[in-house]
N, C-alpha and C positions, 0 to 999 in steps of 0.2 A: 470222281470229284477231287479227292486229295489222299495222299499217303501220309499227311502230317497229323497234327493233333488239334488244330484250331477249330475243326468242324464240331468237336465236342461241345463248344460253347453255344451252339444252336439249341433252342428249346426242344426238350425231349429228343436229343440227338440220337439216342439208342433205344430207350424205352421209357415208359412212365416211371417217375420216381428219381430220375437222374442217371448218373453213370458211376461205375466202379470198374476201372481198367487197371490192370497190372501189366507192365512191360518188363521183360527180363532179357538180359544178354548173358549167355553162358549157361542157360537152361533150355532143355527141349520141352515141348508142350506137356508131355506126361509128367515130367519132373516138376514143372511149374504147378500143375494141378495138384500133385501130391503135397507140395510144400504149402500151397494155399489151404488145402484141407487141414493140414496140421496147425494152421494159424487161426482156425475158427475157435471162438470161445466155447466153453461148455463141454469139455472132454474131447477125447480122441475122435476125429472124423477121417473119413476116407473118400477118395474121388471115385465114384461109381460111373463107369463109362456107359453112356446111353445112346451111342451111335452119332450120326450127323444130323444137325438141326439148323433151321433158320431161327431167328429170334422168336417169331410167332409160334413155331412148332415146339420149341423148348418150353416156352411159357404154357402152352397147352398141355404138354406132358407133365409139367409141374402141377398144374391145376388138377389134372386127373389123379396124380399121385398123392398130393397133400390136401386137396380140397380147396386150396387157395395158393397161388404161386408165392405169396408173401410168407408162407409157412416153411419155405425151403430156400436153398441157394443153389443155383445152377451156374455153370460156366461154359462159354463157348471159347474154343482155343484155336490159335492160328500162329503163323510165322510169316514175317516179312523181312527180307534181308537178314541182318544179324539179330533181329528182335523177335522174341516169342511174346505173344500177348494172350491175356485171359480177360474176357468180358463177363461181368457178373450179372445175374438176373434173379428176380425174386426178392426175398427179404434179407439182403446183404447189409443193410444199414446198421452200423454199430456192432457187427458180428465178428469182425476180425481184430486180432491183437496186432501189435506193431509188426511190420513186415521186415524189420532189421534181421532177424534170424534167417529169413529166406535167402539173404544175400551171402550166406556163409560159403566158404570155399572159393571165394573170388568172384561170385556172381554179381551182376549189376541189376538192381530191381528198382523200378519206378512205379509209384502209385499216383494215379489221377482219379479223384473222387469228387462227386457233387451230389448232395442230397437235395435235389431240385424242388421237391414237393414239401420239404420240411418248413413249417411255418415260422421258425424262430427269427430269421432264416439263417441257415448254415452256409458260409461261403465255400466255394470250391476249394479243394485241398490238393496240394502237391507234396510229394516226398521222394527223395532219391537215396537209396542205400547201396553200399558196397562193402563186401567182406565183413558183414555184421555191424556196420556203423552207419549213421545217417550223415550223408554229405551235404544235403541241403533240404529244407522244408519250409513251406510258407502257405498262407492262404492266397488264392489267386485274385482276390480283390485288393490285396496289399493294403488293407485298411486298419491294421493293428488290432483286429478283433479276434476273438476266440483263442487268446493266449499267445498270438504271434506278434512280435515286434519286428517286422521285416523278415528277412530270410535268416533261418537258423541252421546250425549244423557245423561241419568242418569250417574253421574260420576262413581259410583261404578260398575254398570253393564257394561258400556262402557269400563272401564279400564280392567275388567276381560276378556271381549271379545277381546280387543286389545292384551292382553298378549297371548291368545291362538292363535290368528292370527300370531303374531310375532314368537311364538314357532313353527308354521307350515311353517316358512320360507317366510312369506309375509311381505312386497311386493317384496322382493329381490330374487325371484325364478330365476333359470337359464334362461337367455334370449332365449336360444334355445327351451325351452319348451313353451314360449310365454304366451300371456294373457289368452288363453283358459285354460291352466293349473292353472293359478292363480285363474281364475273364478271357476274352479272345486274344487280346494283345499279350497277356501274361503267358498263356499257353504257347503262343508263337515264340516268345523269348526262351522259355524252358526247352521247347522242342529243338531250337537251333543250338542252344548251349550244350545239350546232351546228345544231339543227333538222333532224336526219337523218330519213330516211324509207326503209324497206325493206319491201315488201309480202310477207307470209308466203305467202298463197295462190297467187299466180302462180309463185313460186319453188318451192314444195313440191309443188303439185298441177297447175300449169299448163304450157302450152307457150310457149316463148320463142325468139326468134332466137338462133342459136348459131354459134360459130366455133371452129376449132381453130388453135392457134398453131404454125405450121410454120416450119422454117428457110427463109430466102429462097432 
């Protein structure tokens, strides 16, 4: 289908509950998993390798292990071009601290997150970190909600991204197209600006190495 990111805007594009995807340049999958484990709230966590899994088989394993997949966090890991990616499953919502420390040592780390089933509702989120600092962050509805007033971060990078989002018609898209269209368009702008890549077929249909994030 695509190796971009706009497919994430489709309803339940990966699993029930929305998506939590981390892309990293300069980190291999095992290192990305270990850094994500260290960013979980509530004490030290480690990434326990559990073999290769589809989305469904990982959720089944989590159900068998915890009694409910929402009581744990699993990751499926892969690599495409220069990007390593981690896709979260289970109860990941609100469980991660800022990912800025993950980008230490010159790594580039991008967070794409959407709590799709949250009734508040929470807009989809984007943040990009490099070498321990945030380069840009915004909600992908670009509606000045949830503490954002446009793109935040490094002044130069944030301003350039804001210009591209504005040129794409955000946040004032035709209301008849709705927030789904704003979400999709914003993902496309971010994808092109940072050169992101996220392969649809291996994630949705394939088998990938998996870990579960467990207390140390």
